[in-house]
N, C-alpha and C positions, 0 to 999 in steps of 0.2 A: 504493499499499499504506499501511496505517495506520502511525503509528509505535509502535504498541503492539498487543498481542493480548489481547482480553478473551474469556473463557470465562464462560459462563452456564449453570449446571447445572439442569435441570427434571427432577423426578422423574416416572415414569410409573406406571401402576397396578400394573407388576410390579415389586417391590422390588429385583430384580436387573437391571432395565433402567433406563438414564438417558440423557435426551437432553441433548446439550451444544451449545449455540449459540455459534458462534464469529464474530468480526467479519473473518474472512479468507475467501477463496475456498479451498475445501479441494479441490474437483474440478470439472471442466467437465461432468462426466457428471450424469445425472439422479440416479444412485445407484450406488454401489459397494458390494456386499455381500460379506462375508467371514464364512463361517459358524464358522470357527475359525482357529488361528495358522498352520496349514499353508496354508491359501488366502491369508491375509495375506502370508505369507512370498514369494509370487510375485505380490502385488498391487501397487499404486501405491506410490511412495515414503512417502506418509503413512501407509499401512496398515502397511508394512513397519516404519517408525520407531515406531508406536504399539504393534504386537505385540511388538516386540523391546525396547522401551524402557520400557514401562508395565506392571507387574505386576498380574495380576488380570483382564486383558481376555480374555473366551472368545469373543465374537463382536463383529463392527463393521459398521455401515453408515455409509458416508461419503456425505453429500449436499453440495450447494454450500456451505452455511453451517452445517451441522449434522451432529454424530456422534451415533449411537445405538449405545450400549455395553451388552453383556451382560457381567456380571462374574462371576467366581468368588465365590460367596456368603461365602467365608471371608476375602475382602479387603475392607476398609472403603472405602466410596464417597470419603470425605474423601481417602485416600492415592491413589486412582485419579485423582480430579479434580485433584489437586495435580500428579501426574506427568504427566497430560495437558496442563495448563497449562504446566509448565515445557518438556515437549517440543515443544509447538506454538510456544512463545516462541523456543526454540532453532531450529526448523525455518523459521520466517518471519523473524526477526531476526538 
């Protein structure tokens, strides 16, 4: 495991969807797809942590080193990305 967690946010064509690339292994599955917080509540530990700890996530796909997040459009991406970064650092370190 790396000594630090890096998070790189890449916008998509949809202003409410962001791809976040992480330098840690997030899942051993090809993809975990959570259409809403209710699905995330019974999902993997990372899904639970993100839905419960980060304001503004409406849907989440977790791939081995990437998160695809659909946000509540009333929440700024900067806020979501900062909270995701902090949550992942706490989770992995």
